[in-house]
N, CA, C, O and the ligand as a Tripos MOL2 file, in Angstrom:
@<TRIPOS>MOLECULE
protein
  301   299    76     0     0
PROTEIN
NO_CHARGES

@<TRIPOS>ATOM
      1 N         -31.8840   10.7800    0.3240 N.3       1 MET1
      2 CA        -32.4220    9.6860    1.1430 C.3       1 MET1
      3 C         -33.4690   10.2090    2.1210 C.2       1 MET1
      4 O         -33.2080   11.1280    2.8970 O.2       1 MET1
      5 N         -34.6160    9.6320    2.0720 N.am      2 THR2
      6 CA        -35.6590   10.0400    3.0060 C.3       2 THR2
      7 C         -35.9940    8.8810    3.9260 C.2       2 THR2
      8 O         -36.5510    7.8670    3.5050 O.2       2 THR2
      9 N         -35.6490    9.0520    5.1610 N.am      3 GLN3
     10 CA        -35.9020    7.9810    6.1290 C.3       3 GLN3
     11 C         -37.3330    8.0150    6.6380 C.2       3 GLN3
     12 O         -37.8210    7.0410    7.2120 O.2       3 GLN3
     13 N         -37.9920    9.1230    6.4290 N.am      4 THR4
     14 CA        -39.3380    9.2550    6.9680 C.3       4 THR4
     15 C         -40.4010    9.0820    5.8890 C.2       4 THR4
     16 O         -41.5450    9.5030    6.0610 O.2       4 THR4
     17 N         -40.0170    8.4590    4.7740 N.am      5 ALA5
     18 CA        -41.0050    8.2230    3.7300 C.3       5 ALA5
     19 C         -42.1270    7.3500    4.2730 C.2       5 ALA5
     20 O         -41.8760    6.3500    4.9460 O.2       5 ALA5
     21 N         -43.3440    7.7260    3.9830 N.am      6 PRO6
     22 CA        -44.4690    6.9280    4.5000 C.3       6 PRO6
     23 C         -44.4900    5.5510    3.8410 C.2       6 PRO6
     24 O         -44.1930    5.4190    2.6540 O.2       6 PRO6
     25 N         -44.8380    4.5450    4.6040 N.am      7 PRO7
     26 CA        -44.8800    3.2000    4.0410 C.3       7 PRO7
     27 C         -45.9510    3.0860    2.9650 C.2       7 PRO7
     28 O         -47.0560    3.6040    3.1200 O.2       7 PRO7
     29 N         -45.6170    2.4060    1.8770 N.am      8 ARG8
     30 CA        -46.5720    2.2760    0.7800 C.3       8 ARG8
     31 C         -47.1860    0.8820    0.7400 C.2       8 ARG8
     32 O         -48.3620    0.7130    0.4180 O.2       8 ARG8
     33 N         -46.3770   -0.0990    1.0690 N.am      9 THR9
     34 CA        -46.8960   -1.4550    1.0920 C.3       9 THR9
     35 C         -46.7500   -2.0150    2.5010 C.2       9 THR9
     36 O         -46.1060   -1.4140    3.3600 O.2       9 THR9
     37 N         -47.3540   -3.1670    2.7210 N.am     10 PHE10
     38 CA        -47.2810   -3.7590    4.0540 C.3      10 PHE10
     39 C         -45.8530   -4.1760    4.4000 C.2      10 PHE10
     40 O         -45.4820   -4.2390    5.5720 O.2      10 PHE10
     41 N         -45.0650   -4.4560    3.3790 N.am     11 ALA11
     42 CA        -43.6730   -4.8190    3.6180 C.3      11 ALA11
     43 C         -42.8750   -3.6280    4.1450 C.2      11 ALA11
     44 O         -41.8180   -3.7990    4.7530 O.2      11 ALA11
     45 N         -43.3890   -2.4230    3.9080 N.am     12 ASP12
     46 CA        -42.6950   -1.2160    4.3690 C.3      12 ASP12
     47 C         -42.9300   -0.9360    5.8510 C.2      12 ASP12
     48 O         -42.2180   -0.1370    6.4600 O.2      12 ASP12
     49 N         -43.9130   -1.5840    6.4130 N.am     13 LEU13
     50 CA        -44.2850   -1.2540    7.7940 C.3      13 LEU13
     51 C         -43.2110   -1.6450    8.7950 C.2      13 LEU13
     52 O         -42.8310   -0.8570    9.6610 O.2      13 LEU13
     53 N         -42.7300   -2.8680    8.6630 N.am     14 GLU14
     54 CA        -41.7730   -3.3570    9.6610 C.3      14 GLU14
     55 C         -40.4920   -2.5170    9.7250 C.2      14 GLU14
     56 O         -40.0720   -2.1220   10.8120 O.2      14 GLU14
     57 N         -39.8600   -2.2380    8.5610 N.am     15 PRO15
     58 CA        -38.6460   -1.3980    8.6270 C.3      15 PRO15
     59 C         -38.9230   -0.0230    9.2150 C.2      15 PRO15
     60 O         -38.0320    0.5940    9.8000 O.2      15 PRO15
     61 N         -40.1410    0.4580    9.0670 N.am     16 ALA16
     62 CA        -40.4840    1.7790    9.5900 C.3      16 ALA16
     63 C         -40.8640    1.7180   11.0670 C.2      16 ALA16
     64 O         -41.1180    2.7460   11.6940 O.2      16 ALA16
     65 N         -40.9010    0.4970   11.6200 N.am     17 GLY17
     66 CA        -41.2700    0.3570   13.0230 C.3      17 GLY17
     67 C         -42.7550    0.5740   13.2560 C.2      17 GLY17
     68 O         -43.1840    0.9510   14.3470 O.2      17 GLY17
     69 N         -43.5260    0.3300   12.2100 N.am     18 LEU18
     70 CA        -44.9650    0.5780   12.3170 C.3      18 LEU18
     71 C         -45.7550   -0.7100   12.1400 C.2      18 LEU18
     72 O         -45.2420   -1.7180   11.6550 O.2      18 LEU18
     73 N         -46.9980   -0.6470   12.5410 N.am     19 GLU19
     74 CA        -47.9040   -1.7550   12.2800 C.3      19 GLU19
     75 C         -49.2860   -1.1810   12.0370 C.2      19 GLU19
     76 O         -49.6200   -0.0800   12.4760 O.2      19 GLU19
     77 N         -50.0740   -1.9660   11.3240 N.am     20 MET20
     78 CA        -51.4270   -1.5240   11.0240 C.3      20 MET20
     79 C         -52.4080   -2.3040   11.8790 C.2      20 MET20
     80 O         -52.4350   -3.5350   11.8630 O.2      20 MET20
     81 N         -53.1930   -1.5770   12.6090 N.am     21 ALA21
     82 CA        -54.2220   -2.2170   13.4200 C.3      21 ALA21
     83 C         -55.5870   -1.7920   12.9050 C.2      21 ALA21
     84 O         -55.7680   -0.6670   12.4390 O.2      21 ALA21
     85 N         -56.5230   -2.6900   12.9950 N.am     22 VAL22
     86 CA        -57.8780   -2.3900   12.5340 C.3      22 VAL22
     87 C         -58.8440   -2.5120   13.6990 C.2      22 VAL22
     88 O         -58.8920   -3.5310   14.3890 O.2      22 VAL22
     89 N         -59.6020   -1.4640   13.8980 N.am     23 THR23
     90 CA        -60.6140   -1.4810   14.9390 C.3      23 THR23
     91 C         -61.9840   -1.5570   14.2960 C.2      23 THR23
     92 O         -62.3150   -0.7480   13.4300 O.2      23 THR23
     93 N         -62.7730   -2.5190   14.7150 N.am     24 CYS24
     94 CA        -64.1120   -2.6720   14.1670 C.3      24 CYS24
     95 C         -65.0260   -1.6030   14.7470 C.2      24 CYS24
     96 O         -65.0510   -1.3700   15.9550 O.2      24 CYS24
     97 N         -65.7790   -0.9560   13.8520 N.am     25 GLN25
     98 CA        -66.6760    0.1010   14.3220 C.3      25 GLN25
     99 C         -67.9490   -0.4650   14.9080 C.2      25 GLN25
    100 O         -68.6920    0.2250   15.6070 O.2      25 GLN25
    101 N         -68.1900   -1.7240   14.6140 N.am     26 LYS26
    102 CA        -69.4540   -2.3170   15.0490 C.3      26 LYS26
    103 C         -69.3080   -3.0460   16.3930 C.2      26 LYS26
    104 O         -70.0500   -2.7900   17.3410 O.2      26 LYS26
    105 N         -68.3250   -3.9650   16.4450 N.am     27 CYS27
    106 CA        -68.2290   -4.7740   17.6600 C.3      27 CYS27
    107 C         -67.0040   -4.4290   18.5040 C.2      27 CYS27
    108 O         -66.8410   -4.9540   19.6060 O.2      27 CYS27
    109 N         -66.1450   -3.5480   17.9910 N.am     28 GLY28
    110 CA        -65.0090   -3.1210   18.7820 C.3      28 GLY28
    111 C         -63.8230   -4.0760   18.7420 C.2      28 GLY28
    112 O         -62.8320   -3.8720   19.4420 O.2      28 GLY28
    113 N         -63.9280   -5.1230   17.9160 N.am     29 HIS29
    114 CA        -62.8250   -6.0710   17.7900 C.3      29 HIS29
    115 C         -61.5880   -5.3510   17.2620 C.2      29 HIS29
    116 O         -61.6820   -4.5150   16.3630 O.2      29 HIS29
    117 N         -60.4460   -5.6770   17.8220 N.am     30 TRP30
    118 CA        -59.2010   -5.0160   17.4440 C.3      30 TRP30
    119 C         -58.1930   -6.0610   17.0050 C.2      30 TRP30
    120 O         -57.9870   -7.0610   17.6930 O.2      30 TRP30
    121 N         -57.5750   -5.8360   15.8790 N.am     31 ALA31
    122 CA        -56.6240   -6.8230   15.3800 C.3      31 ALA31
    123 C         -55.4960   -6.1310   14.6440 C.2      31 ALA31
    124 O         -55.6980   -5.1080   13.9890 O.2      31 ALA31
    125 N         -54.3030   -6.7020   14.7610 N.am     32 VAL32
    126 CA        -53.1510   -6.1950   14.0340 C.3      32 VAL32
    127 C         -53.0410   -6.9670   12.7290 C.2      32 VAL32
    128 O         -53.1480   -8.1930   12.7060 O.2      32 VAL32
    129 N         -52.8270   -6.2350   11.6490 N.am     33 ILE33
    130 CA        -52.6790   -6.8740   10.3420 C.3      33 ILE33
    131 C         -51.3640   -7.6550   10.3040 C.2      33 ILE33
    132 O         -50.3240   -7.1600   10.7380 O.2      33 ILE33
    133 N         -51.4250   -8.8610    9.7890 N.am     34 ASP34
    134 CA        -50.2170   -9.6700    9.6540 C.3      34 ASP34
    135 C         -49.4930   -9.2550    8.3750 C.2      34 ASP34
    136 O         -49.7530   -9.7890    7.2970 O.2      34 ASP34
    137 N         -48.5760   -8.2890    8.5150 N.am     35 ASP35
    138 CA        -47.9110   -7.7670    7.3160 C.3      35 ASP35
    139 C         -46.8160   -8.6930    6.8190 C.2      35 ASP35
    140 O         -46.1460   -8.3830    5.8330 O.2      35 ASP35
    141 N         -46.6230   -9.8170    7.4800 N.am     36 LYS36
    142 CA        -45.6340  -10.7870    7.0070 C.3      36 LYS36
    143 C         -46.2810  -11.8090    6.0780 C.2      36 LYS36
    144 O         -45.5930  -12.6090    5.4440 O.2      36 LYS36
    145 N         -47.5820  -11.7740    6.0060 N.am     37 ALA37
    146 CA        -48.2790  -12.7210    5.1430 C.3      37 ALA37
    147 C         -47.8820  -12.4860    3.6890 C.2      37 ALA37
    148 O         -47.9470  -11.3570    3.2040 O.2      37 ALA37
    149 N         -47.4700  -13.5430    2.9910 N.am     38 PRO38
    150 CA        -46.9970  -13.4020    1.6130 C.3      38 PRO38
    151 C         -48.0070  -12.7030    0.7090 C.2      38 PRO38
    152 O         -47.6250  -11.9590   -0.1940 O.2      38 PRO38
    153 N         -49.2770  -12.9380    0.9480 N.am     39 LYS39
    154 CA        -50.3130  -12.3150    0.1120 C.3      39 LYS39
    155 C         -50.3570  -10.8160    0.3090 C.2      39 LYS39
    156 O         -50.6950  -10.0800   -0.6180 O.2      39 LYS39
    157 N         -50.0230  -10.3550    1.4910 N.am     40 LEU40
    158 CA        -50.1820   -8.9390    1.8180 C.3      40 LEU40
    159 C         -48.9280   -8.1150    1.5730 C.2      40 LEU40
    160 O         -49.0050   -6.9170    1.3000 O.2      40 LEU40
    161 N         -47.7920   -8.7520    1.6700 N.am     41 ARG41
    162 CA        -46.5220   -8.0180    1.6710 C.3      41 ARG41
    163 C         -46.4080   -6.9500    0.5860 C.2      41 ARG41
    164 O         -45.9660   -5.8310    0.8460 O.2      41 ARG41
    165 N         -46.8060   -7.3060   -0.6200 N.am     42 ASN42
    166 CA        -46.6290   -6.3730   -1.7300 C.3      42 ASN42
    167 C         -47.8830   -5.5640   -2.0390 C.2      42 ASN42
    168 O         -47.9490   -4.8500   -3.0400 O.2      42 ASN42
    169 N         -48.8660   -5.6860   -1.1700 N.am     43 GLN43
    170 CA        -50.0950   -4.9290   -1.3750 C.3      43 GLN43
    171 C         -49.9150   -3.5020   -0.8670 C.2      43 GLN43
    172 O         -49.2550   -3.2520    0.1420 O.2      43 GLN43
    173 N         -50.5230   -2.5870   -1.5980 N.am     44 ARG44
    174 CA        -50.4960   -1.2060   -1.1310 C.3      44 ARG44
    175 C         -51.4140   -1.0390    0.0750 C.2      44 ARG44
    176 O         -52.4630   -1.6730    0.1890 O.2      44 ARG44
    177 N         -50.9770   -0.1690    0.9560 N.am     45 ILE45
    178 CA        -51.7630    0.0610    2.1630 C.3      45 ILE45
    179 C         -52.9630    0.9620    1.8540 C.2      45 ILE45
    180 O         -54.0690    0.7510    2.3520 O.2      45 ILE45
    181 N         -52.7100    1.9660    1.0230 N.am     46 ALA46
    182 CA        -53.7690    2.9330    0.7290 C.3      46 ALA46
    183 C         -54.8590    2.3060   -0.1300 C.2      46 ALA46
    184 O         -54.6000    1.4540   -0.9800 O.2      46 ALA46
    185 N         -56.0560    2.7450    0.1120 N.am     47 GLY47
    186 CA        -57.1700    2.3290   -0.7330 C.3      47 GLY47
    187 C         -57.7200    0.9530   -0.4410 C.2      47 GLY47
    188 O         -58.5280    0.4230   -1.2030 O.2      47 GLY47
    189 N         -57.2850    0.3780    0.6540 N.am     48 ARG48
    190 CA        -57.7990   -0.9460    1.0030 C.3      48 ARG48
    191 C         -58.9830   -0.8380    1.9540 C.2      48 ARG48
    192 O         -59.1580    0.1410    2.6790 O.2      48 ARG48
    193 N         -59.7740   -1.8800    1.9130 N.am     49 ARG49
    194 CA        -60.8790   -1.9760    2.8640 C.3      49 ARG49
    195 C         -60.5320   -3.0530    3.8650 C.2      49 ARG49
    196 O         -59.9940   -4.1030    3.5120 O.2      49 ARG49
    197 N         -60.8380   -2.7890    5.0780 N.am     50 TYR50
    198 CA        -60.5470   -3.7620    6.1250 C.3      50 TYR50
    199 C         -61.8400   -4.2520    6.7410 C.2      50 TYR50
    200 O         -62.7480   -3.4800    7.0490 O.2      50 TYR50
    201 N         -61.8920   -5.5430    6.9060 N.am     51 ARG51
    202 CA        -63.1090   -6.1110    7.4840 C.3      51 ARG51
    203 C         -62.7970   -6.7980    8.7940 C.2      51 ARG51
    204 O         -61.7420   -7.4070    8.9730 O.2      51 ARG51
    205 N         -63.7270   -6.6840    9.6870 N.am     52 CYS52
    206 CA        -63.5990   -7.3240   10.9830 C.3      52 CYS52
    207 C         -63.6540   -8.8360   10.8110 C.2      52 CYS52
    208 O         -64.5130   -9.3680   10.1080 O.2      52 CYS52
    209 N         -62.7210   -9.5140   11.4670 N.am     53 ALA53
    210 CA        -62.6790  -10.9690   11.3740 C.3      53 ALA53
    211 C         -63.8240  -11.5990   12.1570 C.2      53 ALA53
    212 O         -64.1820  -12.7530   11.9230 O.2      53 ALA53
    213 N         -64.3850  -10.8560   13.0660 N.am     54 GLN54
    214 CA        -65.4430  -11.4090   13.9120 C.3      54 GLN54
    215 C         -66.8370  -11.2140   13.3460 C.2      54 GLN54
    216 O         -67.6300  -12.1540   13.2970 O.2      54 GLN54
    217 N         -67.1390   -9.9890   12.9160 N.am     55 CYS55
    218 CA        -68.5120   -9.7280   12.4850 C.3      55 CYS55
    219 C         -68.6150   -9.3110   11.0290 C.2      55 CYS55
    220 O         -69.7180   -9.2230   10.4870 O.2      55 CYS55
    221 N         -67.4610   -9.0470   10.3750 N.am     56 GLY56
    222 CA        -67.4970   -8.7260    8.9530 C.3      56 GLY56
    223 C         -67.8070   -7.2800    8.6440 C.2      56 GLY56
    224 O         -67.9200   -6.9140    7.4740 O.2      56 GLY56
    225 N         -67.9480   -6.4470    9.6590 N.am     57 ALA57
    226 CA        -68.2030   -5.0310    9.4330 C.3      57 ALA57
    227 C         -66.9100   -4.3390    9.0000 C.2      57 ALA57
    228 O         -65.8200   -4.8970    9.1260 O.2      57 ALA57
    229 N         -67.0500   -3.1250    8.4900 N.am     58 ILE58
    230 CA        -65.8750   -2.3720    8.0660 C.3      58 ILE58
    231 C         -65.0700   -1.9400    9.2860 C.2      58 ILE58
    232 O         -65.6090   -1.4000   10.2520 O.2      58 ILE58
    233 N         -63.7670   -2.1920    9.2140 N.am     59 GLY59
    234 CA        -62.8970   -1.7950   10.3150 C.3      59 GLY59
    235 C         -62.1540   -0.5240    9.9720 C.2      59 GLY59
    236 O         -61.9720   -0.1840    8.8030 O.2      59 GLY59
    237 N         -61.7310    0.1650   11.0020 N.am     60 LEU60
    238 CA        -61.0130    1.4250   10.8290 C.3      60 LEU60
    239 C         -59.5190    1.1870   11.0260 C.2      60 LEU60
    240 O         -59.0840    0.8830   12.1370 O.2      60 LEU60
    241 N         -58.7210    1.3240    9.9500 N.am     61 PRO61
    242 CA        -57.2850    1.0740   10.0840 C.3      61 PRO61
    243 C         -56.5730    2.2360   10.7540 C.2      61 PRO61
    244 O         -56.9390    3.3960   10.5690 O.2      61 PRO61
    245 N         -55.5640    1.9140   11.5230 N.am     62 SER62
    246 CA        -54.7500    2.9640   12.1200 C.3      62 SER62
    247 C         -53.3050    2.4970   12.2070 C.2      62 SER62
    248 O         -53.0260    1.3580   12.5830 O.2      62 SER62
    249 N         -52.4010    3.3840   11.8570 N.am     63 LEU63
    250 CA        -50.9790    3.0690   11.9440 C.3      63 LEU63
    251 C         -50.4810    3.3760   13.3440 C.2      63 LEU63
    252 O         -50.8230    4.4040   13.9280 O.2      63 LEU63
    253 N         -49.6810    2.4830   13.8650 N.am     64 GLY64
    254 CA        -49.1360    2.7360   15.1830 C.3      64 GLY64
    255 C         -47.7430    2.1500   15.3150 C.2      64 GLY64
    256 O         -47.2400    1.4850   14.4090 O.2      64 GLY64
    257 N         -47.1340    2.4070   16.4540 N.am     65 THR65
    258 CA        -45.8300    1.8220   16.7290 C.3      65 THR65
    259 C         -45.9760    0.3170   16.8720 C.2      65 THR65
    260 O         -46.9660   -0.1800   17.4080 O.2      65 THR65
    261 N         -44.9990   -0.3790   16.3950 N.am     66 ARG66
    262 CA        -45.0640   -1.8400   16.4070 C.3      66 ARG66
    263 C         -45.0650   -2.4150   17.8100 C.2      66 ARG66
    264 O         -44.1830   -2.1300   18.6190 O.2      66 ARG66
    265 N         -46.0620   -3.2230   18.0770 N.am     67 ARG67
    266 CA        -46.1100   -3.9200   19.3560 C.3      67 ARG67
    267 C         -45.9790   -5.4210   19.1510 C.2      67 ARG67
    268 O         -45.4090   -6.1410   19.9700 O.2      67 ARG67
    269 N         -46.5310   -5.8660   18.0200 N.am     68 LEU68
    270 CA        -46.5260   -7.2940   17.7340 C.3      68 LEU68
    271 C         -45.0960   -7.8310   17.6450 C.2      68 LEU68
    272 O         -44.7880   -8.8980   18.1770 O.2      68 LEU68
    273 N         -44.2410   -7.0880   16.9760 N.am     69 ALA69
    274 CA        -42.8580   -7.5330   16.7830 C.3      69 ALA69
    275 C         -42.1660   -7.7450   18.1190 C.2      69 ALA69
    276 O         -41.4110   -8.7010   18.3010 O.2      69 ALA69
    277 N         -42.4320   -6.8500   19.0370 N.am     70 LYS70
    278 CA        -41.8480   -6.9630   20.3640 C.3      70 LYS70
    279 C         -42.3040   -8.2490   21.0420 C.2      70 LYS70
    280 O         -41.5170   -9.0010   21.6180 O.2      70 LYS70
    281 N         -43.6070   -8.4640   20.9450 N.am     71 ARG71
    282 CA        -44.1850   -9.6350   21.5710 C.3      71 ARG71
    283 C         -43.5460  -10.9120   21.0140 C.2      71 ARG71
    284 O         -43.2220  -11.8350   21.7620 O.2      71 ARG71
    285 N         -43.3730  -10.9470   19.6970 N.am     72 LEU72
    286 CA        -42.8110  -12.1340   19.0690 C.3      72 LEU72
    287 C         -41.3530  -12.3310   19.4640 C.2      72 LEU72
    288 O         -40.8900  -13.4620   19.6150 O.2      72 LEU72
    289 N         -40.6370  -11.2310   19.6290 N.am     73 ALA73
    290 CA        -39.2170  -11.3180   19.9390 C.3      73 ALA73
    291 C         -38.9790  -11.8790   21.3340 C.2      73 ALA73
    292 O         -37.8970  -12.3840   21.6360 O.2      73 ALA73
    293 N         -39.9840  -11.7860   22.1680 N.am     74 GLU74
    294 CA        -39.8200  -12.2450   23.5480 C.3      74 GLU74
    295 C         -39.8730  -13.7620   23.6800 C.2      74 GLU74
    296 O         -39.4610  -14.3300   24.6920 O.2      74 GLU74
    297 N         -40.3840  -14.3960   22.6440 N.am     75 ARG75
    298 CA        -40.5060  -15.8510   22.7260 C.3      75 ARG75
    299 C         -39.1590  -16.5460   22.7140 C.2      75 ARG75
    300 O         -39.0970  -17.7740   22.7780 O.2      75 ARG75
    301 ZN        -66.5960   -6.5650   14.3510 Zn       76 ZN76
@<TRIPOS>BOND
     1     1     2 1
     2     2     3 1
     3     3     4 2
     4     3     5 am
     5     5     6 1
     6     6     7 1
     7     7     8 2
     8     7     9 am
     9     9    10 1
    10    10    11 1
    11    11    12 2
    12    11    13 am
    13    13    14 1
    14    14    15 1
    15    15    16 2
    16    15    17 am
    17    17    18 1
    18    18    19 1
    19    19    20 2
    20    19    21 am
    21    21    22 1
    22    22    23 1
    23    23    24 2
    24    23    25 am
    25    25    26 1
    26    26    27 1
    27    27    28 2
    28    27    29 am
    29    29    30 1
    30    30    31 1
    31    31    32 2
    32    31    33 am
    33    33    34 1
    34    34    35 1
    35    35    36 2
    36    35    37 am
    37    37    38 1
    38    38    39 1
    39    39    40 2
    40    39    41 am
    41    41    42 1
    42    42    43 1
    43    43    44 2
    44    43    45 am
    45    45    46 1
    46    46    47 1
    47    47    48 2
    48    47    49 am
    49    49    50 1
    50    50    51 1
    51    51    52 2
    52    51    53 am
    53    53    54 1
    54    54    55 1
    55    55    56 2
    56    55    57 am
    57    57    58 1
    58    58    59 1
    59    59    60 2
    60    59    61 am
    61    61    62 1
    62    62    63 1
    63    63    64 2
    64    63    65 am
    65    65    66 1
    66    66    67 1
    67    67    68 2
    68    67    69 am
    69    69    70 1
    70    70    71 1
    71    71    72 2
    72    71    73 am
    73    73    74 1
    74    74    75 1
    75    75    76 2
    76    75    77 am
    77    77    78 1
    78    78    79 1
    79    79    80 2
    80    79    81 am
    81    81    82 1
    82    82    83 1
    83    83    84 2
    84    83    85 am
    85    85    86 1
    86    86    87 1
    87    87    88 2
    88    87    89 am
    89    89    90 1
    90    90    91 1
    91    91    92 2
    92    91    93 am
    93    93    94 1
    94    94    95 1
    95    95    96 2
    96    95    97 am
    97    97    98 1
    98    98    99 1
    99    99   100 2
   100    99   101 am
   101   101   102 1
   102   102   103 1
   103   103   104 2
   104   103   105 am
   105   105   106 1
   106   106   107 1
   107   107   108 2
   108   107   109 am
   109   109   110 1
   110   110   111 1
   111   111   112 2
   112   111   113 am
   113   113   114 1
   114   114   115 1
   115   115   116 2
   116   115   117 am
   117   117   118 1
   118   118   119 1
   119   119   120 2
   120   119   121 am
   121   121   122 1
   122   122   123 1
   123   123   124 2
   124   123   125 am
   125   125   126 1
   126   126   127 1
   127   127   128 2
   128   127   129 am
   129   129   130 1
   130   130   131 1
   131   131   132 2
   132   131   133 am
   133   133   134 1
   134   134   135 1
   135   135   136 2
   136   135   137 am
   137   137   138 1
   138   138   139 1
   139   139   140 2
   140   139   141 am
   141   141   142 1
   142   142   143 1
   143   143   144 2
   144   143   145 am
   145   145   146 1
   146   146   147 1
   147   147   148 2
   148   147   149 am
   149   149   150 1
   150   150   151 1
   151   151   152 2
   152   151   153 am
   153   153   154 1
   154   154   155 1
   155   155   156 2
   156   155   157 am
   157   157   158 1
   158   158   159 1
   159   159   160 2
   160   159   161 am
   161   161   162 1
   162   162   163 1
   163   163   164 2
   164   163   165 am
   165   165   166 1
   166   166   167 1
   167   167   168 2
   168   167   169 am
   169   169   170 1
   170   170   171 1
   171   171   172 2
   172   171   173 am
   173   173   174 1
   174   174   175 1
   175   175   176 2
   176   175   177 am
   177   177   178 1
   178   178   179 1
   179   179   180 2
   180   179   181 am
   181   181   182 1
   182   182   183 1
   183   183   184 2
   184   183   185 am
   185   185   186 1
   186   186   187 1
   187   187   188 2
   188   187   189 am
   189   189   190 1
   190   190   191 1
   191   191   192 2
   192   191   193 am
   193   193   194 1
   194   194   195 1
   195   195   196 2
   196   195   197 am
   197   197   198 1
   198   198   199 1
   199   199   200 2
   200   199   201 am
   201   201   202 1
   202   202   203 1
   203   203   204 2
   204   203   205 am
   205   205   206 1
   206   206   207 1
   207   207   208 2
   208   207   209 am
   209   209   210 1
   210   210   211 1
   211   211   212 2
   212   211   213 am
   213   213   214 1
   214   214   215 1
   215   215   216 2
   216   215   217 am
   217   217   218 1
   218   218   219 1
   219   219   220 2
   220   219   221 am
   221   221   222 1
   222   222   223 1
   223   223   224 2
   224   223   225 am
   225   225   226 1
   226   226   227 1
   227   227   228 2
   228   227   229 am
   229   229   230 1
   230   230   231 1
   231   231   232 2
   232   231   233 am
   233   233   234 1
   234   234   235 1
   235   235   236 2
   236   235   237 am
   237   237   238 1
   238   238   239 1
   239   239   240 2
   240   239   241 am
   241   241   242 1
   242   242   243 1
   243   243   244 2
   244   243   245 am
   245   245   246 1
   246   246   247 1
   247   247   248 2
   248   247   249 am
   249   249   250 1
   250   250   251 1
   251   251   252 2
   252   251   253 am
   253   253   254 1
   254   254   255 1
   255   255   256 2
   256   255   257 am
   257   257   258 1
   258   258   259 1
   259   259   260 2
   260   259   261 am
   261   261   262 1
   262   262   263 1
   263   263   264 2
   264   263   265 am
   265   265   266 1
   266   266   267 1
   267   267   268 2
   268   267   269 am
   269   269   270 1
   270   270   271 1
   271   271   272 2
   272   271   273 am
   273   273   274 1
   274   274   275 1
   275   275   276 2
   276   275   277 am
   277   277   278 1
   278   278   279 1
   279   279   280 2
   280   279   281 am
   281   281   282 1
   282   282   283 1
   283   283   284 2
   284   283   285 am
   285   285   286 1
   286   286   287 1
   287   287   288 2
   288   287   289 am
   289   289   290 1
   290   290   291 1
   291   291   292 2
   292   291   293 am
   293   293   294 1
   294   294   295 1
   295   295   296 2
   296   295   297 am
   297   297   298 1
   298   298   299 1
   299   299   300 2
@<TRIPOS>SUBSTRUCTURE
     1 MET1         2 RESIDUE 1 A MET
     2 THR2         6 RESIDUE 1 A THR
     3 GLN3        10 RESIDUE 1 A GLN
     4 THR4        14 RESIDUE 1 A THR
     5 ALA5        18 RESIDUE 1 A ALA
     6 PRO6        22 RESIDUE 1 A PRO
     7 PRO7        26 RESIDUE 1 A PRO
     8 ARG8        30 RESIDUE 1 A ARG
     9 THR9        34 RESIDUE 1 A THR
    10 PHE10       38 RESIDUE 1 A PHE
    11 ALA11       42 RESIDUE 1 A ALA
    12 ASP12       46 RESIDUE 1 A ASP
    13 LEU13       50 RESIDUE 1 A LEU
    14 GLU14       54 RESIDUE 1 A GLU
    15 PRO15       58 RESIDUE 1 A PRO
    16 ALA16       62 RESIDUE 1 A ALA
    17 GLY17       66 RESIDUE 1 A GLY
    18 LEU18       70 RESIDUE 1 A LEU
    19 GLU19       74 RESIDUE 1 A GLU
    20 MET20       78 RESIDUE 1 A MET
    21 ALA21       82 RESIDUE 1 A ALA
    22 VAL22       86 RESIDUE 1 A VAL
    23 THR23       90 RESIDUE 1 A THR
    24 CYS24       94 RESIDUE 1 A CYS
    25 GLN25       98 RESIDUE 1 A GLN
    26 LYS26      102 RESIDUE 1 A LYS
    27 CYS27      106 RESIDUE 1 A CYS
    28 GLY28      110 RESIDUE 1 A GLY
    29 HIS29      114 RESIDUE 1 A HIS
    30 TRP30      118 RESIDUE 1 A TRP
    31 ALA31      122 RESIDUE 1 A ALA
    32 VAL32      126 RESIDUE 1 A VAL
    33 ILE33      130 RESIDUE 1 A ILE
    34 ASP34      134 RESIDUE 1 A ASP
    35 ASP35      138 RESIDUE 1 A ASP
    36 LYS36      142 RESIDUE 1 A LYS
    37 ALA37      146 RESIDUE 1 A ALA
    38 PRO38      150 RESIDUE 1 A PRO
    39 LYS39      154 RESIDUE 1 A LYS
    40 LEU40      158 RESIDUE 1 A LEU
    41 ARG41      162 RESIDUE 1 A ARG
    42 ASN42      166 RESIDUE 1 A ASN
    43 GLN43      170 RESIDUE 1 A GLN
    44 ARG44      174 RESIDUE 1 A ARG
    45 ILE45      178 RESIDUE 1 A ILE
    46 ALA46      182 RESIDUE 1 A ALA
    47 GLY47      186 RESIDUE 1 A GLY
    48 ARG48      190 RESIDUE 1 A ARG
    49 ARG49      194 RESIDUE 1 A ARG
    50 TYR50      198 RESIDUE 1 A TYR
    51 ARG51      202 RESIDUE 1 A ARG
    52 CYS52      206 RESIDUE 1 A CYS
    53 ALA53      210 RESIDUE 1 A ALA
    54 GLN54      214 RESIDUE 1 A GLN
    55 CYS55      218 RESIDUE 1 A CYS
    56 GLY56      222 RESIDUE 1 A GLY
    57 ALA57      226 RESIDUE 1 A ALA
    58 ILE58      230 RESIDUE 1 A ILE
    59 GLY59      234 RESIDUE 1 A GLY
    60 LEU60      238 RESIDUE 1 A LEU
    61 PRO61      242 RESIDUE 1 A PRO
    62 SER62      246 RESIDUE 1 A SER
    63 LEU63      250 RESIDUE 1 A LEU
    64 GLY64      254 RESIDUE 1 A GLY
    65 THR65      258 RESIDUE 1 A THR
    66 ARG66      262 RESIDUE 1 A ARG
    67 ARG67      266 RESIDUE 1 A ARG
    68 LEU68      270 RESIDUE 1 A LEU
    69 ALA69      274 RESIDUE 1 A ALA
    70 LYS70      278 RESIDUE 1 A LYS
    71 ARG71      282 RESIDUE 1 A ARG
    72 LEU72      286 RESIDUE 1 A LEU
    73 ALA73      290 RESIDUE 1 A ALA
    74 GLU74      294 RESIDUE 1 A GLU
    75 ARG75      298 RESIDUE 1 A ARG
    76 ZN76       301 GROUP 0 **** ****
């Protein structure tokens, strides 16, 4: 059993306590990927391109500790 296996799909992020955020290199827009979206859940994380929702430029993905989940739990 490997508990530290890297997440392969977006569905793997939540159990790992991780989230994917994308930072736009052009306008600096920052957004967390909605890994609960049915379309994304079974998608592989690697090899994807991320686009800024604001300007359409290529965004830089980064894995981080989950913050969104915390925010949602507070409601
Ligand atoms: Zn942008």
